[in-house]
Wavefront OBJ file of the C-alpha trace (Angstrom):
o trace
v 17.493 -32.980 45.296
v 17.215 -36.902 45.651
v 20.363 -39.168 46.103
v 20.069 -40.252 42.748
v 20.108 -36.503 41.401
v 22.950 -35.533 43.429
v 24.967 -38.605 42.139
v 24.284 -37.811 38.746
v 25.423 -34.365 39.093
v 28.528 -35.801 41.086
v 29.160 -37.893 38.162
v 28.963 -35.193 35.258
v 31.683 -33.490 37.417
v 33.941 -35.969 37.284
v 34.555 -35.868 33.367
v 38.159 -34.947 32.329
v 36.727 -32.689 29.983
v 34.990 -30.753 32.563
v 37.867 -30.760 35.172
v 41.227 -31.943 36.164
v 39.121 -34.257 38.673
v 37.778 -33.981 41.923
v 39.271 -34.467 45.655
v 38.785 -37.567 47.243
v 36.164 -36.152 49.469
v 33.651 -36.189 46.192
v 35.130 -39.434 45.269
v 34.082 -41.059 48.583
v 31.010 -39.104 48.416
v 30.022 -40.412 45.060
v 31.149 -43.751 46.079
v 28.563 -43.683 49.325
v 25.614 -42.356 46.767
v 26.209 -44.866 44.592
v 25.877 -47.577 47.114
v 22.664 -46.095 48.183
v 20.923 -45.578 44.858
v 22.698 -48.653 42.941
v 24.050 -51.263 45.423
v 27.285 -52.861 45.177
v 27.022 -53.446 41.824
v 26.888 -49.865 40.996
v 29.856 -49.283 43.304
v 31.733 -51.966 41.257
v 30.428 -50.500 38.146
v 31.748 -46.766 39.164
v 35.268 -48.132 40.029
v 35.735 -49.873 36.983
v 35.534 -46.553 35.513
v 37.969 -44.741 38.305
v 41.393 -43.022 37.045
v 43.330 -41.183 39.230
v 45.521 -37.873 38.172
v 48.958 -37.309 40.330
v 50.070 -33.957 39.478
v 53.184 -32.483 41.135
v 52.334 -29.094 42.643
v 56.173 -28.640 43.793
v 59.155 -30.814 44.543
v 57.588 -32.315 47.779
v 53.906 -32.619 47.133
v 51.384 -34.528 44.694
v 48.067 -33.326 44.094
v 45.936 -36.080 43.666
v 42.556 -36.254 41.688
v 40.000 -38.398 40.605
v 37.973 -38.929 37.506
v 36.016 -41.342 35.324
v 37.687 -43.119 32.470
v 34.220 -42.681 30.556
v 32.000 -40.096 29.425
v 29.762 -39.338 32.425
v 26.469 -40.137 30.173
v 27.514 -43.341 29.354
v 28.407 -44.241 33.301
v 25.068 -42.902 33.952
v 23.137 -44.901 31.601
v 25.121 -48.052 32.678
v 23.958 -47.220 36.383
v 20.507 -46.852 35.459
v 20.183 -49.919 33.601
v 21.012 -52.191 36.618
v 18.044 -51.121 37.925
v 16.194 -51.516 34.838
v 16.093 -47.946 33.523
l 1 2 3 4 5 6 7 8 9 10 11 12 13 14 15 16 17 18 19 20 21 22 23 24 25 26 27 28 29 30 31 32 33 34 35 36 37 38 39 40 41 42 43 44 45 46 47 48 49 50 51 52 53 54 55 56 57 58 59 60 61 62 63 64 65 66 67 68 69 70 71 72 73 74 75 76 77 78 79 80 81 82 83 84 85
């Protein structure tokens, strides 16, 4: 798989309709791949859709998960538009 294909699969997994979100390690990986494939404008676009879910797992711990606040297909299309399609 190419970096772009991996990134697009990661983005699909960030959908709040498919999961409760992803750990920071996957969010950081997406930022890295976005920079490689789409540059700083791509990172800005990805971060503009970023949302965090803070769920308490018990009285002392919080689980922080990352997701996008946009349908994944729309984000991918917007990223692709940065490179002219």
